Structure formats: structure tokens, C-alpha cells
C-alpha positions in Angstrom: -3.5 -25.7 -38.3 -4.9 -29.0 -36.8 -2.5 -31.7 -35.7 -3.0 -35.0 -37.3 -3.8 -37.7 -34.9 -1.4 -40.6 -35.2 -2.0 -44.1 -34.1 -5.2 -46.0 -33.5 -7.8 -44.9 -31.0 -10.1 -47.1 -29.0 -13.7 -47.5 -30.1 -16.4 -45.8 -27.9 -17.3 -49.1 -26.2 -13.9 -49.5 -24.8 -13.8 -45.9 -23.6 -16.9 -46.9 -21.5 -15.1 -49.7 -19.9 -11.9 -47.6 -19.4 -13.8 -44.8 -17.8 -15.7 -47.2 -15.5 -12.5 -49.0 -14.5 -10.6 -45.7 -13.7 -13.6 -44.5 -11.7 -13.7 -47.9 -9.8 -10.0 -47.5 -8.9 -10.7 -43.9 -7.8 -13.6 -45.2 -5.7 -11.2 -47.7 -4.0 -8.8 -44.8 -3.2 -11.6 -42.7 -1.7 -12.9 -45.6 0.4 -9.3 -46.3 1.6 -9.0 -42.6 2.5 -12.4 -42.7 4.4 -11.2 -45.8 6.3 -8.0 -44.1 7.3 -10.0 -41.0 8.5 -12.3 -43.3 10.4 -9.3 -45.0 12.0 -7.8 -41.7 13.0 -11.2 -40.7 14.4 -11.5 -37.7 12.1 -14.8 -39.1 10.8 -17.5 -40.7 12.9 -19.3 -43.9 12.0 -22.5 -42.0 11.5 -21.0 -40.2 8.6 -20.5 -43.4 6.6 -24.1 -43.4 5.4 -23.4 -40.0 3.7 -19.9 -40.7 2.5 -20.6 -44.0 0.7 -23.3 -42.6 -1.7 -21.3 -39.4 -2.1 -18.2 -41.4 -3.3 -20.4 -43.5 -5.6 -22.0 -40.4 -7.1 -18.8 -38.5 -7.6 -17.1 -41.5 -9.2 -20.0 -42.2 -11.4 -19.9 -38.7 -12.7 -16.2 -39.2 -13.3 -16.9 -42.5 -15.1 -19.5 -40.8 -17.3 -17.1 -38.0 -18.1 -14.3 -40.3 -19.0 -16.4 -42.9 -20.8 -17.8 -40.4 -23.3 -14.5 -39.2 -24.5 -14.8 -40.4 -28.1 -18.6 -40.2 -28.5 -19.9 -37.7 -31.0 -23.6 -38.0 -30.2 -25.8 -39.1 -27.3 -23.2 -38.4 -24.6 -26.0 -38.7 -22.0 -26.7 -42.3 -23.1 -23.1 -43.4 -23.1 -22.6 -41.6 -19.7 -25.5 -43.5 -18.2 -24.0 -46.8 -19.6 -20.6 -45.9 -18.1 -22.2 -45.2 -14.7 -24.0 -48.6 -14.8 -20.8 -50.4 -15.8 -19.0 -48.5 -12.9 -21.6 -49.7 -10.3 -21.3 -53.3 -11.6 -17.5 -53.1 -11.3 -17.6 -51.7 -7.8 -20.3 -54.1 -6.6 -18.3 -57.1 -7.7 -14.9 -55.7 -6.4 -16.2 -54.7 -3.0 -18.2 -57.9 -2.8 -15.1 -59.9 -3.4 -13.1 -57.8 -0.9 -15.7 -58.2 1.8 -16.1 -61.9 1.1 -19.9 -61.7 0.6 -21.6 -60.5 -2.5 -25.2 -59.5 -1.6 -27.7 -58.2 -4.0 -30.9 -56.4 -3.0 -33.1 -53.4 -3.5 -30.2 -51.1 -2.3 -28.2 -52.2 -5.4 -31.1 -51.1 -7.6 -31.1 -47.7 -6.0 -27.3 -47.5 -6.4 -27.6 -48.4 -10.1 -30.2 -45.7 -10.7 -28.2 -43.1 -8.9 -25.0 -44.1 -10.8 -26.9 -44.1 -14.1 -28.1 -40.6 -13.5 -24.7 -39.4 -12.2 -23.0 -41.0 -15.2 -25.5 -39.3 -17.5 -24.6 -36.0 -15.8 -20.9 -36.7 -16.5 -21.7 -37.4 -20.2 -23.7 -34.2 -20.5 -20.8 -32.3 -18.9 -18.5 -33.7 -21.5 -20.9 -32.7 -24.2 -21.1 -29.1 -22.9 -17.4 -28.9 -22.4 -16.7 -30.2 -25.9 -14.3 -32.7 -27.2 
């Protein structure tokens, strides 16, 4: 016997924003953890160039997974959109925190990586089921 869902649910577009926002907050937590580990000298400064893209990729997969919660079709497309929204959020937030918002070719590479990672998250949600 199925349970009847009570209350109103968010439309799929708002799930995209919600997933990207939660992933951006997770990204902030991971960056703070990495900064603490750098301060305690557990990590070296050379490891930053591997840690930053890793954090972005993992959080973009998470954004794609969360953002496609209520989509019935085209999870890969909504996942890619969620990954792109995530990278826009994080670029703006980290730009504001650092005091300098710089845009360049690296941002395009980050956007492509996060779109593909978000797409992977959306496809994982589709495989896993609703």
C-alpha cells in the first residue's frame, strides 16, 4: 500500500537551486576542512591543485544528485544544469569571500567539469530510482 504524499512539493526548477545551494555549502565545509588541514601541516601546498578540482567535482555530483530529485525524465540534463548552477554559486561566493571576482578560461574549464559531474549525479539518481 502506497503512502499518500501530503503537502505541496517544490517544482523541479527549485530542486535544481536547492541541490546547488546545498552542494555549495558542502563545498564551503570541504574548503574549510582543507584549510584546517593545511594549517596543521597535514596537507602540503602542492596538494591544493588536486584538492580544489576534487572538491568541485564531488560537490557537483552531489548537486546533480540532489537537483534531480523530482525529475521524471532527462535526469542527465537537469543534473548538468544543477552542476552549472553550483559552479556559478561557488564562483560568486568564493569571489566575494576573497574580495576579487576574476573570470577567465579556468572558469570555463570548471563549468565544463561541473556540468559533466552534475550530469553524472543526475544519471546516478536515474539509475538508483526515485
